[in-house]
DSSP file (Angstrom, degrees, kcal/mol; ACC not computed):
  #  RESIDUE AA STRUCTURE BP1 BP2  ACC     N-H-->O    O-->H-N    N-H-->O    O-->H-N    TCO  KAPPA ALPHA  PHI   PSI    X-CA   Y-CA   Z-CA
    1    1 A X              0   0    0      0, 0.0    41,-0.5     0, 0.0     2,-0.3   0.000 360.0 360.0 360.0 136.9  -25.4  -16.9   -5.1
    2    2 A X  E     -a   92   0A   0     89,-1.6    91,-3.0    39,-0.2     2,-0.4  -0.725 360.0-124.2-115.6 168.5  -21.9  -18.3   -5.4
    3    3 A X  E     -ab  93  43A   0     39,-2.6    41,-2.4    -2,-0.3     2,-0.5  -0.924  13.4-160.4-125.3 143.8  -19.5  -18.4   -8.4
    4    4 A X  E     -ab  94  44A   0     89,-2.1    91,-3.5    -2,-0.4     2,-0.5  -0.985  27.1-162.5-105.3 120.0  -17.6  -20.7  -10.4
    5    5 A X  E     -ab  95  45A   0     39,-3.7    41,-2.5    -2,-0.5     2,-1.2  -0.892  23.2-143.2-118.6 133.0  -14.8  -18.7  -12.2
    6    6 A X  E >>  - b   0  46A   0     89,-2.4     4,-2.0    -2,-0.5     3,-0.8  -0.784  29.0-162.1 -83.5  90.5  -12.8  -19.8  -15.3
    7    7 A X  H 3> S+     0   0    0     39,-1.9     4,-2.4    -2,-1.2    40,-0.2   0.882  79.9  43.7 -54.6 -50.7   -9.6  -18.1  -14.0
    8    8 A X  H 34 S+     0   0    0     38,-0.6     4,-0.4     1,-0.2    -1,-0.3   0.685 113.5  54.8 -74.6 -10.9   -7.4  -17.8  -17.0
    9    9 A X  H <4 S+     0   0    0     -3,-0.8    -1,-0.2    86,-0.2    -2,-0.2   0.854 113.7  42.5 -74.0 -38.6  -10.5  -16.6  -19.0
   10   10 A X  H >X S+     0   0    0     -4,-2.0     3,-2.5     1,-0.2     4,-0.7   0.873  97.7  72.3 -77.2 -38.5  -11.0  -13.9  -16.4
   11   11 A X  G >< S+     0   0    0     -4,-2.4     3,-0.9     1,-0.3     6,-0.2   0.784  95.6  50.7 -57.7 -37.3   -7.4  -12.6  -15.7
   12   12 A X  G 34 S+     0   0    0     -4,-0.4    -1,-0.3     1,-0.2    -2,-0.1   0.641 107.9  55.1 -77.7  -7.4   -6.9  -10.8  -19.0
   13   13 A X  G <4 S+     0   0    0     -3,-2.5     2,-0.5    -4,-0.2    -1,-0.2   0.587  91.0  87.7 -93.8 -12.9  -10.3   -9.0  -18.5
   14   14 A X  S X< S-     0   0    0     -3,-0.9     3,-2.3    -4,-0.7   106,-0.1  -0.775  87.1-113.9 -95.1 124.3   -9.2   -7.6  -15.0
   15   15 A X  T 3  S+     0   0    0     -2,-0.5     3,-0.1     1,-0.3    -2,-0.1  -0.301  99.8  18.0 -50.9 130.1   -7.4   -4.3  -15.0
   16   16 A X  T 3  S+     0   0    0      1,-0.3     2,-0.3    -4,-0.1    -1,-0.3   0.406 105.0 103.0  89.3  -3.2   -3.8   -4.6  -13.8
   17   17 A X    <   -     0   0    0     -3,-2.3     2,-0.3    -6,-0.2    -1,-0.3  -0.846  44.7-179.9-113.4 155.3   -3.6   -8.4  -14.4
   18   18 A X    >   -     0   0    0     -2,-0.3     3,-0.8    -3,-0.1     6,-0.1  -0.986  37.0-133.1-149.7 151.6   -2.0  -10.3  -17.2
   19   19 A X  T 3  S+     0   0    0     -2,-0.3     5,-0.1     1,-0.2     6,-0.1   0.620 107.1  67.2 -73.7 -19.6   -1.5  -13.9  -18.2
   20   20 A X  T 3  S+     0   0    0      4,-0.1    -1,-0.2     3,-0.1     2,-0.2   0.666  79.9  97.9 -74.6 -17.6    2.1  -13.0  -18.7
   21   21 A X  S X  S-     0   0    0     -3,-0.8     3,-1.0     1,-0.1     4,-0.2  -0.421  72.3-138.3 -71.7 142.8    2.7  -12.4  -15.1
   22   22 A X  T 3  S+     0   0    0      1,-0.2     3,-0.2    -2,-0.2     4,-0.1   0.809 104.7  39.8 -74.0 -25.0    4.3  -15.1  -13.0
   23   23 A X  T 3> S+     0   0    0      1,-0.2     4,-3.0     2,-0.1     5,-0.3   0.098  76.8 121.4-108.8  19.7    1.9  -14.4  -10.1
   24   24 A X  H <> S+     0   0    0     -3,-1.0     4,-2.4     1,-0.2     5,-0.2   0.872  75.0  50.6 -57.3 -37.1   -1.3  -13.8  -12.1
   25   25 A X  H  > S+     0   0    0     -3,-0.2     4,-2.3    -4,-0.2    -1,-0.2   0.946 112.0  45.6 -68.7 -44.9   -3.1  -16.6  -10.4
   26   26 A X  H  > S+     0   0    0      2,-0.2     4,-2.2     1,-0.2     5,-0.3   0.926 112.0  53.1 -58.3 -46.0   -2.2  -15.4   -6.9
   27   27 A X  H  X S+     0   0    0     -4,-3.0     4,-1.8     1,-0.2    -1,-0.2   0.922 110.6  47.1 -59.7 -39.9   -3.1  -11.8   -7.8
   28   28 A X  H  X S+     0   0    0     -4,-2.4     4,-2.9    -5,-0.3    -1,-0.2   0.911 109.3  54.4 -65.8 -40.5   -6.6  -12.9   -9.1
   29   29 A X  H  X S+     0   0    0     -4,-2.3     4,-1.8     1,-0.2    -1,-0.2   0.840 107.6  49.0 -62.4 -34.0   -7.1  -14.9   -6.0
   30   30 A X  H  X S+     0   0    0     -4,-2.2     4,-1.8     2,-0.2    -1,-0.2   0.844 111.6  50.7 -73.0 -33.6   -6.4  -11.8   -3.7
   31   31 A X  H  X S+     0   0    0     -4,-1.8     4,-2.4    -5,-0.3    -2,-0.2   0.971 111.7  47.5 -62.8 -51.3   -8.8   -9.8   -5.8
   32   32 A X  H  X S+     0   0    0     -4,-2.9     4,-2.8     1,-0.2    -2,-0.2   0.847 107.1  55.0 -61.5 -34.1  -11.4  -12.4   -5.4
   33   33 A X  H  X S+     0   0    0     -4,-1.8     4,-2.0    -5,-0.2    -1,-0.2   0.922 110.5  47.4 -60.0 -43.9  -10.9  -12.7   -1.7
   34   34 A X  H  X S+     0   0    0     -4,-1.8     4,-2.6     2,-0.2    -2,-0.2   0.838 110.3  50.9 -61.0 -38.5  -11.5   -9.1   -1.5
   35   35 A X  H  X S+     0   0    0     -4,-2.4     4,-3.0     2,-0.2     5,-0.3   0.922 108.7  52.1 -65.0 -46.4  -14.6   -9.3   -3.6
   36   36 A X  H  X>S+     0   0    0     -4,-2.8     4,-1.6     2,-0.2     5,-0.9   0.881 111.5  47.1 -55.6 -43.1  -15.9  -12.1   -1.5
   37   37 A X  H  <5S+     0   0    0     -4,-2.0    -2,-0.2     2,-0.2    -1,-0.2   0.973 116.9  44.0 -64.2 -51.9  -15.4  -10.0    1.7
   38   38 A X  H  <5S+     0   0    0     -4,-2.6    -2,-0.2     1,-0.2    -1,-0.2   0.899 127.9  28.4 -59.3 -44.6  -17.1   -6.9    0.0
   39   39 A X  H  <5S-     0   0    0     -4,-3.0    -1,-0.2    -5,-0.1    -3,-0.2   0.551  98.3-127.7 -94.8 -15.2  -20.0   -8.9   -1.5
   40   40 A X  T  <5 +     0   0    0     -4,-1.6     2,-0.2    -5,-0.3    -3,-0.2   0.957  64.4 136.2  52.0  52.6  -20.3  -11.8    1.1
   41   41 A X      < -     0   0    0     -5,-0.9     2,-0.4    -6,-0.2    -1,-0.2  -0.684  53.4-127.2-117.3 175.3  -20.1  -14.3   -1.7
   42   42 A X        -     0   0    0    -41,-0.5   -39,-2.6    -2,-0.2     2,-0.4  -0.984  24.0-164.8-124.6 134.9  -18.2  -17.5   -2.2
   43   43 A X  E     -bc   3  63A   0     19,-2.3    21,-2.1    -2,-0.4     2,-0.5  -0.963  15.6-167.2-124.5 139.5  -16.0  -18.2   -5.2
   44   44 A X  E     -bc   4  64A   0    -41,-2.4   -39,-3.7    -2,-0.4     2,-0.4  -1.000  18.8-166.0-116.1 130.1  -14.4  -21.3   -6.7
   45   45 A X  E     -bc   5  65A   0     19,-2.2    21,-2.9    -2,-0.5     2,-0.5  -0.916   3.6-155.3-112.9 139.0  -11.8  -20.4   -9.2
   46   46 A X  E     -bc   6  66A   0    -41,-2.5   -39,-1.9    -2,-0.4   -38,-0.6  -0.965  10.3-177.4-122.8 132.3  -10.3  -22.9  -11.7
   47   47 A X  E     - c   0  67A   0     19,-2.6    21,-3.2    -2,-0.5     3,-0.3  -0.990  11.5-153.1-122.2 128.7   -7.0  -22.7  -13.4
   48   48 A X  E     +     0   0A   0     -2,-0.4    22,-0.1    19,-0.2    21,-0.1  -0.521  66.0  56.0 -96.1 170.2   -5.6  -25.2  -15.9
   49   49 A X  E     +     0   0A   0     20,-0.6     2,-0.4    23,-0.3    21,-0.2   0.687  61.1 166.8  91.7  17.3   -2.1  -26.1  -16.7
   50   50 A X  E     - c   0  69A   0     18,-3.1    20,-1.2    -3,-0.3    -1,-0.3  -0.547  35.0-124.7 -70.5 127.3   -0.9  -27.1  -13.3
   51   51 A X    >   -     0   0    0     -2,-0.4     3,-2.3    18,-0.2     4,-0.5  -0.238  44.2 -67.5 -65.6 156.4    2.3  -28.9  -13.5
   52   52 A X  T 3  S+     0   0    0      1,-0.3    -1,-0.2     2,-0.2    17,-0.0  -0.202 125.7  14.7 -47.6 130.1    2.8  -32.5  -12.0
   53   53 A X  T 3  S+     0   0    0     -3,-0.1    -1,-0.3     1,-0.0    -2,-0.1   0.444 112.3  82.4  81.3   5.4    2.6  -32.3   -8.3
   54   54 A X    <   +     0   0    0     -3,-2.3    -2,-0.2    -4,-0.1    -3,-0.1   0.432  65.3 103.3-116.5  -9.2    1.1  -28.8   -8.3
   55   55 A X        +     0   0    0     -4,-0.5     2,-0.3    -5,-0.2    13,-0.2  -0.374  48.0  78.3 -79.7 162.0   -2.5  -29.7   -8.9
   56   56 A X  E    S-D   67   0A   0     11,-2.0    11,-3.0    -2,-0.1     2,-0.4  -0.918  76.8 -59.4 136.4-169.0   -5.0  -29.7   -6.2
   57   57 A X  E     -D   66   0A   0     -2,-0.3     2,-0.4     9,-0.2     9,-0.2  -0.954  33.6-168.3-121.8 136.0   -7.2  -27.2   -4.2
   58   58 A X  E     -D   65   0A   0      7,-2.8     7,-2.6    -2,-0.4     2,-0.5  -0.949  12.2-150.2-116.0 140.6   -6.0  -24.3   -2.1
   59   59 A X  E     +D   64   0A   0     -2,-0.4     2,-0.4     5,-0.2     5,-0.2  -0.953  17.2 175.2-113.2 131.1   -8.5  -22.5    0.2
   60   60 A X  E >   -D   63   0A   0      3,-3.8     3,-1.7    -2,-0.5     2,-0.6  -0.767  63.0 -69.3-129.3  93.0   -8.2  -18.8    1.1
   61   61 A X  T 3  S-     0   0    0     -2,-0.4   -28,-0.0     1,-0.2    -1,-0.0  -0.543 120.3  -5.9  69.8-115.4  -11.1  -17.6    3.1
   62   62 A X  T 3  S+     0   0    0     -2,-0.6   -19,-2.3   -29,-0.1     2,-0.5   0.273 121.7  86.6 -94.9   6.8  -14.1  -17.6    0.9
   63   63 A X  E <   -cD  43  60A   0     -3,-1.7    -3,-3.8   -21,-0.2     2,-0.5  -0.946  54.8-169.0-114.1 126.2  -12.1  -18.5   -2.2
   64   64 A X  E     -cD  44  59A   0    -21,-2.1   -19,-2.2    -2,-0.5     2,-0.5  -0.984  11.1-159.2-110.7 118.8  -11.3  -22.1   -3.2
   65   65 A X  E     -cD  45  58A   0     -7,-2.6    -7,-2.8    -2,-0.5     2,-0.6  -0.895   1.9-161.0-103.1 124.4   -8.7  -22.3   -6.0
   66   66 A X  E     -cD  46  57A   0    -21,-2.9   -19,-2.6    -2,-0.5     2,-0.8  -0.934   3.8-158.3-111.6 111.3   -8.5  -25.5   -8.1
   67   67 A X  E     -cD  47  56A   0    -11,-3.0   -11,-2.0    -2,-0.6     2,-0.3  -0.811  15.0-150.7 -94.3 110.6   -5.4  -26.0   -9.9
   68   68 A X  E     -     0   0A   0    -21,-3.2   -18,-3.1    -2,-0.8   -19,-0.3  -0.622  20.8-110.2 -91.2 136.2   -6.3  -28.5  -12.8
   69   69 A X  E >   -c   50   0A   0     -2,-0.3     3,-1.7   -20,-0.2   -20,-0.6  -0.113  28.0-105.8 -62.3 162.5   -3.5  -30.8  -14.1
   70   70 A X  T 3  S+     0   0    0    -20,-1.2    -1,-0.1     1,-0.3   -19,-0.1   0.777 116.7  60.0 -53.9 -35.4   -2.0  -30.5  -17.4
   71   71 A X  T 3  S+     0   0    0    -21,-0.1    -1,-0.3     2,-0.0     2,-0.2   0.511 111.8  37.4 -82.6  -5.6   -3.7  -33.4  -18.9
   72   72 A X  S <  S-     0   0    0     -3,-1.7   -23,-0.3     3,-0.0     2,-0.3  -0.545  80.3-122.6-128.4-169.2   -7.3  -31.9  -18.2
   73   73 A X     >  -     0   0    0     -2,-0.2     4,-1.5   -25,-0.1    -4,-0.1  -0.919  20.4-118.2-136.4 163.9   -8.7  -28.3  -18.4
   74   74 A X  H  > S+     0   0    0     -2,-0.3     4,-2.7     2,-0.2     5,-0.3   0.868 115.5  60.1 -63.9 -35.9  -10.5  -25.8  -16.3
   75   75 A X  H  > S+     0   0    0      1,-0.2     4,-2.5     2,-0.2    -1,-0.2   0.947 108.3  43.3 -56.3 -48.4  -13.4  -26.0  -18.6
   76   76 A X  H  > S+     0   0    0      1,-0.2     4,-2.5     2,-0.2    -1,-0.2   0.810 111.9  52.1 -67.2 -31.2  -13.7  -29.7  -17.9
   77   77 A X  H  X S+     0   0    0     -4,-1.5     4,-2.1     2,-0.2    -1,-0.2   0.852 109.5  49.5 -76.9 -31.6  -13.3  -29.3  -14.3
   78   78 A X  H  X S+     0   0    0     -4,-2.7     4,-2.6     2,-0.2    -2,-0.2   0.928 111.8  50.8 -64.4 -49.6  -16.1  -26.5  -14.2
   79   79 A X  H  X S+     0   0    0     -4,-2.5     4,-2.0    -5,-0.3    -2,-0.2   0.934 110.7  48.0 -54.9 -51.8  -18.3  -29.0  -16.2
   80   80 A X  H  X S+     0   0    0     -4,-2.5     4,-2.5     2,-0.2    -1,-0.2   0.923 108.8  53.3 -57.3 -46.1  -17.7  -31.7  -13.7
   81   81 A X  H  X S+     0   0    0     -4,-2.1     4,-1.8     1,-0.2    -1,-0.2   0.915 108.2  51.0 -48.9 -48.0  -18.4  -29.5  -10.7
   82   82 A X  H  X S+     0   0    0     -4,-2.6     4,-1.5     1,-0.2    -1,-0.2   0.895 109.6  49.8 -64.0 -38.4  -21.7  -28.5  -12.3
   83   83 A X  H  < S+     0   0    0     -4,-2.0    -1,-0.2     1,-0.2    -2,-0.2   0.893 111.4  49.7 -65.5 -38.4  -22.7  -32.2  -12.7
   84   84 A X  H  < S+     0   0    0     -4,-2.5    -1,-0.2     1,-0.2    -2,-0.2   0.846 106.5  55.0 -68.2 -30.9  -21.7  -32.9   -9.1
   85   85 A X  H >< S+     0   0    0     -4,-1.8     3,-1.9     1,-0.2    -1,-0.2   0.837  83.8 175.6 -69.9 -34.1  -23.8  -29.9   -8.0
   86   86 A X  G >< S-     0   0    0     -4,-1.5     3,-1.9     1,-0.3    -1,-0.2  -0.436  70.1  -1.5  64.6-133.3  -26.9  -31.4   -9.8
   87   87 A X  G >  S+     0   0    0      1,-0.3     3,-1.1     2,-0.1    -1,-0.3   0.703 127.6  70.4 -63.9 -17.4  -30.0  -29.3   -9.0
   88   88 A X  G X  S+     0   0    0     -3,-1.9     3,-2.4     1,-0.2    -1,-0.3   0.632  72.2  87.8 -67.2 -13.8  -27.9  -27.0   -6.8
   89   89 A X  G X  S+     0   0    0     -3,-1.9     3,-2.3     1,-0.3    22,-0.3   0.815  74.9  69.9 -56.8 -27.9  -26.2  -25.7   -9.9
   90   90 A X  G <  S+     0   0    0     -3,-1.1    -1,-0.3     1,-0.3    -2,-0.1   0.672  91.2  58.7 -62.6 -17.7  -29.1  -23.2  -10.1
   91   91 A X  G <  S+     0   0    0     -3,-2.4   -89,-1.6    -4,-0.1     2,-0.3   0.353  99.7  75.3 -86.5  -0.9  -27.7  -21.4   -7.0
   92   92 A X  E <   -a    2   0A   0     -3,-2.3    19,-1.8   -91,-0.2     2,-0.4  -0.859  64.8-150.5-117.7 150.6  -24.3  -20.8   -8.8
   93   93 A X  E     -ae   3 111A   0    -91,-3.0   -89,-2.1    -2,-0.3     2,-0.5  -0.969  16.0-142.2-111.3 132.1  -23.2  -18.4  -11.5
   94   94 A X  E     -ae   4 112A   0     17,-3.1    19,-3.0    -2,-0.4     2,-0.9  -0.826   7.8-151.0 -98.8 130.6  -20.4  -19.4  -13.9
   95   95 A X  E     +ae   5 113A   0    -91,-3.5   -89,-2.4    -2,-0.5     2,-0.3  -0.820  45.3 107.3-107.8 104.5  -18.0  -16.8  -14.9
   96   96 A X        -     0   0    0     17,-2.0    -2,-0.1    -2,-0.9   -89,-0.1  -0.980  53.8-148.3-164.8 156.0  -16.5  -17.3  -18.3
   97   97 A X        +     0   0    0     -2,-0.3     2,-0.3    17,-0.2    17,-0.1   0.418  69.5 113.3-104.4  -0.7  -16.6  -15.9  -21.9
   98   98 A X     >  -     0   0    0      1,-0.2     4,-2.6   -92,-0.0     5,-0.2  -0.556  62.9-147.6 -72.6 125.4  -15.9  -19.3  -23.3
   99   99 A X  H  > S+     0   0    0     -2,-0.3     4,-1.7     1,-0.2    -1,-0.2   0.808  95.4  53.2 -69.7 -26.0  -19.0  -20.5  -25.1
  100  100 A X  H  > S+     0   0    0      2,-0.2     4,-2.5     1,-0.2    -1,-0.2   0.906 110.8  45.9 -68.0 -44.4  -18.5  -24.0  -24.3
  101  101 A X  H  > S+     0   0    0      1,-0.2     4,-2.3     2,-0.2    -2,-0.2   0.946 113.7  51.2 -65.7 -46.3  -18.2  -23.4  -20.6
  102  102 A X  H  X S+     0   0    0     -4,-2.6     4,-2.3     1,-0.2    -1,-0.2   0.852 108.4  50.7 -56.5 -39.9  -21.3  -21.1  -20.9
  103  103 A X  H  X S+     0   0    0     -4,-1.7     4,-2.9     2,-0.2     5,-0.3   0.932 110.2  50.2 -63.6 -50.5  -23.3  -23.7  -22.7
  104  104 A X  H  X S+     0   0    0     -4,-2.5     4,-1.3     1,-0.2    -2,-0.2   0.902 110.1  51.6 -51.3 -44.0  -22.4  -26.2  -19.9
  105  105 A X  H  X>S+     0   0    0     -4,-2.3     5,-2.4     2,-0.2     4,-0.6   0.933 111.4  45.0 -54.6 -56.5  -23.5  -23.8  -17.3
  106  106 A X  H ><5S+     0   0    0     -4,-2.3     3,-1.2     1,-0.2    -2,-0.2   0.896 111.3  52.0 -63.0 -42.7  -26.8  -23.1  -18.9
  107  107 A X  H 3<5S+     0   0    0     -4,-2.9    -1,-0.2     1,-0.3    -2,-0.2   0.807 110.0  50.8 -67.0 -27.5  -27.5  -26.9  -19.5
  108  108 A X  H 3<5S-     0   0    0     -4,-1.3    -1,-0.3    -5,-0.3    -2,-0.2   0.562 120.4-111.4 -86.8  -8.2  -26.7  -27.5  -15.8
  109  109 A X  T <<5S+     0   0    0     -3,-1.2    -3,-0.2    -4,-0.6     2,-0.2   0.561  74.8 131.4  91.0   4.5  -29.2  -24.6  -14.7
  110  110 A X      < -     0   0    0     -5,-2.4    -1,-0.3    -6,-0.2   -17,-0.2  -0.515  59.1-113.2 -86.7 160.4  -26.6  -22.2  -13.5
  111  111 A X  E     -e   93   0A   0    -19,-1.8   -17,-3.1   -22,-0.3     2,-0.4  -0.588  27.6-132.6 -89.9 158.5  -26.5  -18.5  -14.6
  112  112 A X  E     -e   94   0A   0    -19,-0.2     2,-0.4    -2,-0.2   -17,-0.2  -0.951  19.6-175.8-119.1 128.3  -23.8  -17.2  -16.8
  113  113 A X  E     -e   95   0A   0    -19,-3.0   -17,-2.0    -2,-0.4     2,-0.1  -0.996  27.8-125.2-123.1 130.3  -21.7  -14.0  -16.4
  114  114 A X     >  -     0   0    0     -2,-0.4     4,-2.5   -19,-0.2   -17,-0.2  -0.400  22.5-116.7 -68.6 151.9  -19.2  -13.1  -19.0
  115  115 A X  H  > S+     0   0    0      1,-0.2     4,-2.5     2,-0.2     5,-0.2   0.864 115.5  52.8 -52.5 -43.2  -15.6  -12.5  -17.9
  116  116 A X  H  > S+     0   0    0      1,-0.2     4,-1.9     2,-0.2    -1,-0.2   0.965 110.1  46.2 -60.7 -52.5  -15.9   -8.9  -19.0
  117  117 A X  H  > S+     0   0    0      1,-0.2     4,-2.1     2,-0.2    -2,-0.2   0.876 113.1  48.7 -60.0 -39.7  -19.0   -8.2  -17.0
  118  118 A X  H  X S+     0   0    0     -4,-2.5     4,-2.5     2,-0.2    -1,-0.2   0.855 107.2  56.3 -64.7 -35.5  -17.7   -9.9  -13.9
  119  119 A X  H  X S+     0   0    0     -4,-2.5     4,-2.3    -5,-0.2    -2,-0.2   0.887 107.5  48.7 -61.7 -39.1  -14.5   -8.0  -14.2
  120  120 A X  H  X S+     0   0    0     -4,-1.9     4,-2.5     2,-0.2    -2,-0.2   0.904 112.7  48.3 -64.0 -45.8  -16.5   -4.8  -14.1
  121  121 A X  H  X S+     0   0    0     -4,-2.1     4,-2.3     2,-0.2    -2,-0.2   0.856 109.0  53.7 -57.9 -38.8  -18.4   -6.1  -11.1
  122  122 A X  H  X S+     0   0    0     -4,-2.5     4,-2.3     2,-0.2    -2,-0.2   0.959 110.6  45.7 -62.4 -57.4  -15.2   -7.0   -9.4
  123  123 A X  H  X S+     0   0    0     -4,-2.3     4,-2.8     1,-0.2     5,-0.2   0.892 111.9  51.5 -57.0 -43.2  -13.7   -3.5   -9.8
  124  124 A X  H  X S+     0   0    0     -4,-2.5     4,-2.7     1,-0.2    -1,-0.2   0.938 108.6  51.8 -61.4 -44.0  -17.0   -1.9   -8.7
  125  125 A X  H  X S+     0   0    0     -4,-2.3     4,-2.0     2,-0.2    -2,-0.2   0.891 110.7  48.8 -58.9 -43.1  -17.0   -4.1   -5.5
  126  126 A X  H  <>S+     0   0    0     -4,-2.3     5,-2.4     2,-0.2     6,-0.7   0.938 111.6  48.1 -60.5 -47.2  -13.5   -3.0   -4.8
  127  127 A X  H ><5S+     0   0    0     -4,-2.8     3,-0.6     1,-0.2    -2,-0.2   0.867 110.1  52.5 -55.8 -42.0  -14.1    0.5   -5.2
  128  128 A X  H 3<5S+     0   0    0     -4,-2.7    -1,-0.2     1,-0.2    -2,-0.2   0.856 109.7  47.1 -61.1 -41.5  -17.1    0.4   -3.1
  129  129 A X  T 3<5S-     0   0    0     -4,-2.0    -1,-0.2    -5,-0.2    -2,-0.2   0.454 111.7-119.4 -81.7  -0.1  -15.3   -1.3   -0.2
  130  130 A X  T < 5S+     0   0    0     -3,-0.6    -3,-0.2    -4,-0.5    -2,-0.1   0.695  81.1 118.5  77.5  15.7  -12.5    1.3   -0.5
  131  131 A X      < +     0   0    0     -5,-2.4     8,-1.2    -6,-0.2     2,-0.2   0.590  41.0 102.9 -96.9  -7.6   -9.9   -1.4   -1.2
  132  132 A X  B     -F  138   0B   0     -6,-0.7     2,-0.3     6,-0.2     6,-0.2  -0.525  56.7-155.6 -75.5 140.1   -8.8   -0.2   -4.7
  133  133 A X    >   -     0   0    0      4,-2.3     3,-2.4    -2,-0.2    -2,-0.1  -0.686  31.0 -98.8-108.4 165.6   -5.6    1.6   -4.8
  134  134 A X  T 3  S+     0   0    0      1,-0.3    -1,-0.1    -2,-0.3    -2,-0.0   0.856 121.9  54.5 -50.4 -41.3   -4.5    4.2   -7.6
  135  135 A X  T 3  S-     0   0    0      1,-0.1    -1,-0.3     2,-0.1     3,-0.1   0.433 120.2-108.6 -86.1   5.6   -2.5    1.6   -9.4
  136  136 A X  S <  S+     0   0    0     -3,-2.4    -2,-0.1     1,-0.4     2,-0.1   0.299  83.4 114.5  96.9 -13.3   -5.5   -0.7   -9.7
  137  137 A X        -     0   0    0     -5,-0.1    -4,-2.3     1,-0.1    -1,-0.4  -0.397  61.1-122.5 -87.7 167.5   -4.2   -3.2   -7.3
  138  138 A X  B     -F  132   0B   0     -6,-0.2     2,-0.5    -2,-0.1    -6,-0.2  -0.785   8.5-151.9-111.7 155.9   -5.8   -4.0   -3.9
  139  139 A X        -     0   0    0     -8,-1.2     2,-0.0    -2,-0.3     0, 0.0  -0.994  19.5-141.0-122.2 121.3   -4.4   -3.9   -0.4
  140  140 A X     >  -     0   0    0     -2,-0.5     4,-2.0     1,-0.1     5,-0.1  -0.359  29.4-104.7 -75.8 166.7   -6.1   -6.4    2.1
  141  141 A X  H  > S+     0   0    0      2,-0.2     4,-2.3     1,-0.2     5,-0.2   0.874 122.2  54.0 -54.4 -42.7   -6.8   -5.3    5.7
  142  142 A X  H  > S+     0   0    0      1,-0.2     4,-2.1     2,-0.2    -1,-0.2   0.925 108.6  46.8 -66.2 -39.4   -3.8   -7.4    6.8
  143  143 A X  H  > S+     0   0    0      2,-0.2     4,-2.5     1,-0.2     5,-0.2   0.923 111.5  51.1 -62.7 -38.9   -1.4   -5.7    4.4
  144  144 A X  H  X S+     0   0    0     -4,-2.0     4,-2.6     1,-0.2    -2,-0.2   0.919 112.2  47.3 -70.6 -42.7   -2.7   -2.3    5.4
  145  145 A X  H  X S+     0   0    0     -4,-2.3     4,-2.5     2,-0.2    -1,-0.2   0.851 109.9  53.5 -60.6 -38.4   -2.1   -3.3    9.2
  146  146 A X  H  X S+     0   0    0     -4,-2.1     4,-2.4     2,-0.2    -2,-0.2   0.926 112.2  46.0 -72.3 -42.7    1.4   -4.6    8.4
  147  147 A X  H  X S+     0   0    0     -4,-2.5     4,-2.9     2,-0.2    -2,-0.2   0.912 111.1  50.3 -62.2 -41.8    2.2   -1.3    6.8
  148  148 A X  H  X S+     0   0    0     -4,-2.6     4,-1.2    -5,-0.2    -2,-0.2   0.960 112.2  47.5 -57.9 -50.0    0.8    0.7    9.5
  149  149 A X  H  X S+     0   0    0     -4,-2.5     4,-0.8     1,-0.2     3,-0.5   0.907 111.1  52.3 -60.0 -43.0    2.8   -1.3   12.1
  150  150 A X  H  < S+     0   0    0     -4,-2.4     3,-0.5     1,-0.2    -1,-0.2   0.912 114.6  39.5 -59.0 -47.7    6.0   -0.9   10.1
  151  151 A X  H  < S+     0   0    0     -4,-2.9    -1,-0.2     1,-0.2    -2,-0.2   0.556 114.4  54.9 -91.2  -0.1    5.8    2.9    9.7
  152  152 A X  H >< S+     0   0    0     -4,-1.2     3,-2.8    -3,-0.5    -1,-0.2   0.481  71.7 131.8-104.2  -1.8    4.5    3.5   13.4
  153  153 A X  T 3< S+     0   0    0     -4,-0.8     3,-0.1    -3,-0.5    -3,-0.0  -0.240  86.4   1.6 -45.8 122.6    7.4    1.6   15.2
  154  154 A X  T 3  S+     0   0    0      1,-0.2     2,-0.4     0, 0.0    -1,-0.3   0.482 111.8 113.1  76.5   1.8    8.6    3.9   17.9
  155  155 A X  S <  S-     0   0    0     -3,-2.8     2,-0.3     0, 0.0    -1,-0.2  -0.855  74.1-114.5-104.9 147.7    6.0    6.6   17.1
  156  156 A X        -     0   0    0     -2,-0.4     2,-0.6    -3,-0.1    -3,-0.0  -0.570  34.7-131.0 -68.6 123.5    3.0    7.7   19.2
  157  157 A X        -     0   0    0     -2,-0.3    -1,-0.1     1,-0.1    -5,-0.0  -0.727  26.4-178.9 -84.7 128.1   -0.1    6.7   17.2
  158  158 A X              0   0    0     -2,-0.6    -1,-0.1     1,-0.1    -2,-0.0   0.147 360.0 360.0-110.7  18.1   -2.5    9.6   17.0
  159  159 A X              0   0    0      0, 0.0    -1,-0.1     0, 0.0    -2,-0.0   0.521 360.0 360.0-120.1 360.0   -5.2    7.9   15.1
């Protein structure tokens, strides 16, 4: 099962993330990437409010981030994606606590997961994979290797 995620609806439900943060979208994408690795799932996340020239899609491994232009909304983009999926929508779960988005998902045959429930599953997946740090943020394998390289320069590795 793959996920369609209402990004700005999920951010305030995830411990350590805030819509007030300038890098909230990137932080969520990092967490989702770790979730995808841990659970072997695919995620499409939708963010609305992209300024002119910044809308479009970014791909990070198993995560596709769709930045929806200001004149539209992530809710509309998710509904459009569900319509394009047609009968395949039944193989997707939509993550949102927005009632309109949930209604569109059910009408398309997709399953629905509240943002709160998915945030809990996200945290559980990160804890199970050992990627959660004490401050609630995650460190990717690449970040870990970079730190190990930095601190082991000129030292003999004993691990």
